[in-house]
N, C-alpha and C positions, 0 to 999 in steps of 0.2 A: 504494500500500500504506500502510495506517495505521501510523504509527510506534508502537513499543511505549511504554508509559508510563514516566515517570521511576522509577528505583529508589532505594531508601534503603539506604545502607551504614553500619552502626553498627560502629565499630572500636575496638579497645583502645588504639590510639595512632596518631600520624602517623608511621608506620614504612614502610620499603620494601614490605612485604607489603601494607599498606593501599593504597598508590599503585598497585601492580601489579594488585591485585584490582579496583580501581576502573577501571583501564585496560581490563581484560578485560571487565568488565560493560558498558562503553560500546560494545563491539562489537555489542550487541543492543538496549540501552536508549538512547533518544535523550538521556537525561541521567541522571546518577548523583549524588545528593546524599550527600556524605560527612559524617558526624557522628562526631567523636571522642567517646567515652563521657562525658568530663568536660563536654562541651558539649551534652549530651542534652536539657537543659531546654527545653521548648517545641516539641520536634519533633512533627510530625504523622505517625503511623505508618500511618494509614488510606489505602486506595485505591491502594496501589502495592506492588510486591514489596519485601520487606525481607530483607536479608542481615546477619547479625550475625557479625562476624569476631573470633575469638579471645578474646572478652570473658569473663572469669571472675572479675573483682574482686568480692569479697564485698559491697561497697557497692552493687552492682547485682544482688544476689540476688533482688530483687523483680521484675526485668524479665521473666523467663520466665513467671512466674505472671500478671503484668499482661497480657502479650500473649495468653496462653492464655484468660484470663477474657473478654477482648474479642474472641475468635475472630480474632485477627490472626495470620496465618500468617507464619512466617519460616524462612529457611535459616540453619543455623549452619555457619560455615566454620572449618576447622582446617588448619594446615600444620606444626604441631609437636605432639609427644605430651607434653602438660603433665603427665599422670599419671606419667610416667616420669622426670621431672627429679629427680635425686638430688644429694647433696652432691658426687659426682664431677663432675657437670655444672657446679655452682657453688653455693657455700654460701648466698649471698644468694638466688639463684633458688630453691634447694630449700626454704629457710625459708618463702618465700612460697607456692610451688606445692604443698608437702606439708601446708600448714596445712589443718585439717579444713574451715574455712569456704570456702577456695578450691576444694577438691575438691568440696564439696557444691554450690557455685555452678556449677562446670564441668559436673557431672553434671546439674544442673537445666536448663541451657541445652540439653544434648543430649537429655534426656528430652522436653522440650517442643517441640523443633524439628520441623518437618514434614519436613525432610531435613537430614542432616549431610553436608557436602561436604568431601572431603579431597583434597589435592594429592599424596598418597602412597597407593599401593595397600596398602602394609603398614599405614599408619595407619588406612585405612578398615576393614581386617580387624580391627585392634585395637579400634576403636570398636564394631564390630558384635559382637565377642565380649563386650565389657564391657556393652553395651546391646543385647541381642538384639531388643528391641522397636523400636529406632530404624531408620528408613530411612536407609541410608548410600549415598553415591555417590562413586566416584573420578573426578575430572576432572583430566586431564593439565594441569599448569601450562605456560604459554607463555613466549615471549621476543619482544620487540618488534623483529622483523626489519626492518621498514620504517625505524624510527628509527635502528637500528644501521647499516643500509646507507647512509642519508643522511649520518650522522656519519662513516662511513668514507670516503665520497666527498669530503666536505669536508676531511678530514684528508689524504687522498692528493693533493689539489690543492695542498697546501702543501709546500714542501721539508722533508725530514726534518732534524732537528737532527743535527749531527755527533756520532758515537758510535763506540765501540769495543766489540767483543765481543758476547756474547749476553745479552739482558736477560730475566730470569726474574721473574715477578710473582705476587703473592698478596694479594688484597684480603680482609680479614676483620675481624670484631669480635674482641674478646679471646678467645683460645683457648689458654690456657696449657698445656692437656694435650698439645698437639702439640709443645711445646718440646723434649722429648727427641728428636724426629725432626728438627726444623728446625735446631737448633744444630749438631750434627755434620755435617749436610748442607751448610750454608752454609760452615762452616769448611773442609770438604774442598775445596770449589771455590775458595775464596780461597787455600788453600795450594797447590793443584795447577794452577790455571788463572790465578791472578792477575787482571789486568785483562781477561782474555778473557771473564769472566762477571760480571754485576752482578745483584744481587737488589734488587727493589723491593717494598715492602709498602705497602698502603693500610689505614689504620685501626689496625693493631696489629702488633707483632712482638715476639719474645722480648727481654727486657731485656738478655740476654747478648750480643745482636748489635749493641747500640746504638753501640758504640765501634769497630766493625770497618770497614775500608775497603770500598768498593764495595757497601755495604748502605745503602739509603735507606728512610726511613719517611715516607710522605705522610699528611696528615690525612684522616680520613673525610669523605666528601661526602654529605650527606643527600639532596639533590635528585637523583632517579634519572637524568634525562637528563644533568645536569651530571657525575654520577659516570661514566656510560657514556662521555661525551665525553672525560673526563680519562683513563679507562683506555685507550680507543682511542688517544688522543694519546701515550701512553707507548710505543706500538709494541712491546709485549712479544713476544718470540720464543717464549716458553713460559709457560704458567700452571700453577701447582701447586694441588692440593686435597687436603691431608692430612686424614683423618677417621678417628677411632679405631674407629668402628663399634660402640660400646657400645649399651646398651639404648635410650638416648635418640637417638643418632645414626642408628640404622638406620631410624627413621621419618621422617627429614628428606627434603626434596625434592632433586632433582639440579640445584639452582640453579647451582652452579659449572660444571657441564658445559654447561648451556644458555647461560650467559653467555660462557664461553670460546669455545665453538663458534660462537655467534652473532656474536662479534667477530672470528672468524678466528684465534683463538689456540689452537695445539695444546696439549693439557693432559696432565698426569700426575696420576693419581688413586689414592687408596687403594683396594685391592681389598676393598671393603666395600659394603654397601647404603648409599645408593641407587645407587652408581656401577656395581656389578656387573650391575644390571638394565638399565643404560642405555648404558654405554660398550662398544664392540666393541674389544677389546684389539688393538692394532697397526693398527687401521683408523681409528677415530674418537678414539683416545686410548690412553694406556698405563695399565694397571692394575698396581699394585705392592703387595706385602706391606708392612706397617707396621714395617719394620726399616730403620735408617739405611743399611745396605749395599745393600739392594734399591732404595731411593730414589736413592742415589748412582749405581748402575748404570743405572737407567732415565733419569735426567737426563743422564748422560754420553752415553748413546745418542742422546738428543735433541740435545744440544749439538754432537755431532760430525757429525750428519747433517741438513743443511738439506733434503735430499730427503725424509727421513722427516717432518720438521716440515711441509713443504709438502703432502705427501699426506694427513696427518692433518688439517691445517687445511681442506683442500678437502672431504674426506669428512664431517667433523664439521659444517662449515657447511651442506653439502647436507642432512644429517640434520635439523638444526634448521629449515631452511627448509621441508622437507617435513612434519615431524611436530610442530614446536613453535611455529610462527608463531602469535602470539596472535590474529591475525585468525581462525584456525581454532579454537584452544583457547577463545577468548572466546565464540565462537558456541556451542560445546558447553556451557560454563558457563552461559550465558544460557538455553539450552534446558532444562537441569536446573532452574534457578530457576523458569522459567516453568511447567514441568510440575508442580512441587510447591507453589509459593507465590503464583502470580499470583492476584490477587483475582478 
């Protein structure tokens, strides 16, 4: 069988999304050249499938028209709803994404694309409503099951570090809006459980927790496999995923579920999109309302029941293996790209 040609991925930055998207594309293309937008000079667009990921900087507003004039087809990829980033999401982000030149560039990339690919079905519906003329496709995002399995086997071959109690983890970029949920939650467990429970954060945690005992903040790890290995190495008993579910959040992917489940970590999730469409309450995770008392009750249920944690871990891991393995989702993504933009 003749291998598929190399593909070109033009991305907004060297971020986890870019690396995961490239990994999925490599399930069908024998090679994927990744070009970050700032390094675009000299790239050859011709003769191969082109995927543009999340790019909407106004200084690249010329690119959609350039590709269109030269009849160079491309797929445009989105995993966040940039149109709905407001000052609630973040003042600096809103200042950029609400700027008319950014919105105009974003719309131009969508209008000129041969297909817009979204990792969220809600986001696909939003794009289709905003741009009825656009061809839009939802492709389920995946998780690298093979890599996670190999890392788990290596971890389990080593003796576990001495520890006490239940370890609860949360990796995230800065998310200050969940502080009113997290602070009373952590303080409750420190007050009522002492050394029986430890909280670990990767990347960010509320400043109010910084001086408390049994609370640890680890630095963010950019390289994805290293991040995955570190998270697995922490041997978390529970993972948490608080999400407010506002206009921006509801279009996000279920990344926390895929990662926790793929790593064998039973999770507690906010009862909002995208988790309500993915998590089966009591089977593959716990869904809770965004009230501190509800979160406390759900986590206490998990802390007190190793049997519940084990059953959720098993069911969620099986769900990810069957439905989210990037060997499968990657082939679906490649098929969509081939159908719409292969030369």
